[in-house]
C-alpha positions as CSV (number, residue, x, y, z in Angstrom):
1,M,210.1,-64.5,118.0
2,R,207.9,-61.3,118.2
3,Q,211.0,-59.1,118.1
4,T,212.4,-60.9,115.1
5,L,209.1,-60.5,113.2
6,R,209.0,-56.8,114.1
7,K,212.5,-56.3,112.8
8,L,211.6,-58.1,109.5
9,Y,208.6,-55.9,109.2
10,L,210.5,-52.7,109.8
11,D,213.3,-53.8,107.4
12,L,210.8,-54.7,104.7
13,F,208.6,-51.6,104.9
14,G,211.5,-49.3,105.9
15,T,213.2,-50.1,102.6
16,F,210.3,-48.6,100.7
17,A,209.1,-46.0,103.2
18,K,209.5,-42.3,102.3
19,P,209.8,-39.7,105.1
20,A,206.6,-37.6,105.3
21,R,206.5,-33.9,104.6
22,G,206.8,-32.0,107.8
23,V,209.1,-31.1,110.7
24,H,210.4,-34.2,112.6
25,I,212.3,-34.0,115.8
26,L,214.2,-37.2,116.6
27,N,215.2,-37.8,120.2
28,G,218.0,-40.3,121.1
29,H,220.3,-41.1,124.0
30,Y,223.5,-43.0,123.0
31,L,225.5,-44.6,120.2
32,S,224.7,-48.1,121.5
33,P,224.1,-49.8,124.9
34,G,227.8,-50.6,125.1
35,K,230.6,-48.7,123.4
36,G,229.2,-47.5,120.1
37,E,231.0,-46.2,117.1
38,A,230.3,-42.7,115.8
39,S,230.7,-44.0,112.2
40,V,227.4,-45.8,112.5
41,F,225.6,-42.5,113.3
42,R,227.4,-40.8,110.4
43,E,226.2,-43.4,108.1
44,Q,222.7,-42.9,109.4
45,L,222.9,-39.1,108.9
46,N,224.3,-39.6,105.4
47,A,221.4,-41.9,104.5
48,L,218.8,-39.7,106.0
49,R,220.1,-36.7,104.0
50,E,219.2,-38.5,100.8
51,G,215.5,-38.1,101.5
52,C,215.3,-35.4,104.1
53,T,216.8,-32.0,104.9
54,L,218.7,-31.9,108.2
55,V,218.0,-28.7,110.1
56,R,219.1,-26.9,113.3
57,I,216.9,-27.6,116.3
58,E,216.0,-24.0,117.0
59,D,214.8,-23.7,113.3
60,A,212.7,-26.8,113.7
61,V,211.1,-25.5,116.9
62,A,210.4,-22.1,115.3
63,M,208.7,-23.8,112.3
64,I,206.6,-26.0,114.6
65,V,205.6,-23.2,117.0
66,N,204.7,-20.8,114.1
67,R,202.9,-23.7,112.2
68,T,205.0,-23.0,109.2
69,K,203.9,-25.1,106.2
70,V,206.9,-27.0,104.7
71,S,207.0,-29.0,101.4
72,D,209.7,-31.4,102.4
73,P,210.7,-33.8,105.3
74,L,212.8,-31.8,107.7
75,V,214.7,-33.5,110.5
76,A,216.2,-32.1,113.7
77,F,217.8,-33.9,116.7
78,T,217.7,-33.8,120.5
79,F,219.4,-36.1,123.0
80,D,218.6,-36.8,126.6
81,D,220.4,-37.7,129.8
82,G,223.8,-36.1,129.2
83,F,226.0,-39.1,128.4
84,E,229.7,-38.3,127.6
85,E,229.5,-39.8,124.1
86,Q,227.0,-37.1,123.1
87,A,229.8,-34.5,123.5
88,T,232.7,-36.6,122.2
89,S,231.0,-38.4,119.2
90,I,227.4,-37.4,118.5
91,A,227.9,-33.6,118.5
92,P,230.9,-33.7,116.2
93,A,229.0,-36.0,113.7
94,L,226.2,-33.5,113.7
95,E,228.6,-30.6,113.1
96,E,230.0,-32.3,110.1
97,Y,226.6,-32.0,108.5
98,G,226.2,-28.4,109.5
99,I,223.5,-28.8,112.2
100,N,223.3,-28.8,115.9
101,A,221.1,-30.5,118.5
102,A,219.5,-29.8,121.9
103,F,221.1,-31.8,124.7
104,F,218.8,-32.2,127.7
105,I,220.9,-32.9,130.7
106,N,220.5,-33.8,134.4
107,P,222.9,-31.6,136.4
108,G,222.7,-34.0,139.3
109,F,224.2,-36.7,137.1
110,I,226.9,-34.4,135.8
111,G,228.1,-33.3,139.2
112,G,227.2,-36.4,141.3
113,D,229.7,-38.7,143.0
114,A,230.3,-42.3,142.1
115,A,227.4,-43.7,144.2
116,Y,225.0,-41.2,142.8
117,R,226.0,-41.9,139.2
118,E,225.7,-45.7,139.8
119,N,222.1,-45.3,141.2
120,F,221.2,-42.9,138.4
121,L,222.4,-45.3,135.6
122,R,220.9,-48.4,137.1
123,N,217.6,-47.1,138.6
124,R,216.7,-43.9,136.7
125,V,217.8,-44.3,133.1
126,M,218.5,-48.0,133.1
127,T,221.7,-47.5,131.1
128,P,224.7,-49.0,133.0
129,R,228.3,-48.3,132.1
130,K,227.7,-44.9,130.7
131,A,229.7,-41.8,131.8
132,P,228.3,-38.3,132.1
133,M,229.5,-35.2,130.2
134,T,231.6,-32.8,132.2
135,W,230.6,-29.2,132.7
136,D,233.5,-28.2,130.5
137,Q,232.2,-30.3,127.7
138,I,228.7,-28.9,128.2
139,K,230.0,-25.3,128.1
140,A,231.9,-26.2,124.9
141,L,228.7,-27.6,123.3
142,H,227.0,-24.3,124.1
143,Q,229.8,-22.3,122.7
144,K,229.6,-24.3,119.4
145,G,226.0,-23.4,119.0
146,H,224.2,-26.4,120.5
147,I,221.2,-26.0,122.8
148,I,221.6,-27.0,126.4
149,G,218.3,-27.9,127.9
150,S,217.1,-29.3,131.2
151,H,215.9,-32.8,131.8
152,G,215.3,-32.1,135.4
153,Q,217.9,-32.0,138.2
154,D,217.8,-35.7,139.1
155,H,215.7,-37.4,136.4
156,L,212.8,-37.9,138.7
157,P,209.3,-38.6,137.4
158,L,207.0,-35.6,137.3
159,N,203.6,-37.4,137.3
160,T,203.0,-36.0,140.7
161,D,201.4,-33.0,142.5
162,D,204.3,-32.7,145.0
163,R,205.2,-29.1,144.3
164,D,208.4,-29.2,146.3
165,L,209.7,-32.1,144.2
166,I,208.6,-30.4,141.0
167,L,210.2,-27.1,141.9
168,H,213.4,-28.8,142.8
169,E,213.6,-30.7,139.5
170,L,212.7,-27.6,137.4
171,L,214.5,-24.8,139.2
172,A,217.7,-26.6,140.4
173,G,218.2,-28.0,136.9
174,R,217.7,-24.7,135.1
175,Q,219.8,-22.7,137.6
176,A,222.8,-25.1,137.3
177,I,222.7,-25.0,133.5
178,E,222.5,-21.2,133.5
179,H,225.4,-21.0,136.0
180,H,227.7,-23.1,134.0
181,T,226.8,-21.9,130.5
182,G,226.2,-18.3,131.3
183,A,223.1,-18.3,129.1
184,P,219.3,-18.6,129.7
185,C,218.0,-22.2,129.8
186,E,214.7,-22.1,127.8
187,Y,214.3,-25.7,126.8
188,F,212.9,-28.5,129.0
189,A,212.2,-32.1,128.3
190,Y,210.3,-34.0,131.0
191,T,211.5,-37.4,132.0
192,Y,210.1,-40.7,130.6
193,G,208.2,-38.6,128.0
194,G,204.8,-40.3,128.0
195,M,201.5,-38.6,128.2
196,N,201.0,-40.0,131.7
197,D,204.4,-39.0,132.9
198,F,203.7,-35.3,133.4
199,S,201.1,-34.0,135.7
200,L,199.1,-30.8,135.1
201,T,200.7,-29.3,138.2
202,A,204.2,-30.0,136.7
203,L,203.1,-28.6,133.4
204,N,201.8,-25.4,134.8
205,I,205.0,-24.8,136.8
206,A,207.2,-25.7,133.8
207,K,205.3,-23.2,131.6
208,S,206.3,-20.5,134.0
209,Q,210.0,-21.5,133.9
210,Y,210.7,-22.5,130.3
211,R,209.9,-21.2,126.9
212,Y,209.7,-24.7,125.3
213,I,208.6,-28.0,126.8
214,F,209.1,-31.4,125.1
215,S,207.7,-34.9,125.4
216,Q,208.7,-38.1,123.7
217,S,205.3,-39.4,122.8
218,D,202.3,-38.8,120.4
219,H,204.7,-38.2,117.6
220,R,201.9,-38.2,115.0
221,H,201.0,-34.8,116.3
222,Y,203.2,-31.7,116.7
223,F,201.7,-30.8,120.1
224,S,200.2,-32.3,123.2
225,F,198.7,-30.8,126.3
226,N,196.6,-28.4,124.3
227,G,199.6,-26.9,122.5
228,A,201.8,-26.5,125.5
229,V,204.2,-29.4,124.8
230,I,206.2,-30.2,121.6
231,N,206.3,-33.9,120.7
232,R,209.5,-35.7,119.7
233,R,210.0,-39.2,118.1
234,H,212.2,-41.7,119.8
235,F,215.2,-43.1,117.8
236,E,218.7,-44.1,118.6
237,P,221.9,-43.3,116.5
238,F,222.7,-47.0,116.1
239,W,219.3,-48.0,114.6
240,P,219.2,-49.3,111.0
241,V,218.3,-46.3,108.8
242,E,215.4,-48.4,107.3
243,H,213.8,-48.3,110.7
244,V,214.2,-44.5,111.1
245,R,212.8,-43.9,107.6
246,Y,209.8,-46.0,108.5
247,F,209.1,-44.0,111.6
248,L,209.6,-40.8,109.7
249,S,207.0,-41.9,107.1
250,V,204.1,-41.1,109.5
251,K,202.2,-38.0,108.5
252,K,202.3,-35.3,111.2
253,T,199.4,-33.0,112.1
């Protein structure tokens, strides 16, 4: 009942909501929990374009970091976990609109065996029946101008002071990406994305390893952790566009 009322509320207010002026970074994962259709995401992009300007992720980050004043709603995209449909369906849809995205991947998932992937899907990202991208697909994304960022080696929580675990997640993930793409890995998004999911120990180590760090919380503000972390807003490519418009209507500071 509560979910039905929430959907009605979002549908009603999303119909009239206008995206707020500012730079919005939307972060998603997949086309749908099952086998989604890329056409749904294309429809969402087309509808968003009517009230927003779609921009490249590195341009959005530069404007946020430089605190550039903008007069329109600007929207950029990132995607976590490295699912295959991000390479086969989501990236091509973005390219049709002349933009890119940052794909935050877990190298352990990419290169893991069947048992590893099953555990990863069921117990770490809670998304069964999804396949990972291949390294060839990831390299191709990089060559097409997309950003390949790290989401940690094995998608482990970083709300810990265990330096060995933190270093493994941060260094092994970055090194694997750099090895396969041949380019520096400067973007990092910590797992689970809440304010309580990232310890100060992990933050300090991440600051020494990456140029940009991202959460998935506190989307009303551009930064958290005293300006060290850029905040993103959760969405999914299969959501009704009215819902996305409603979430984009929040003024950012």
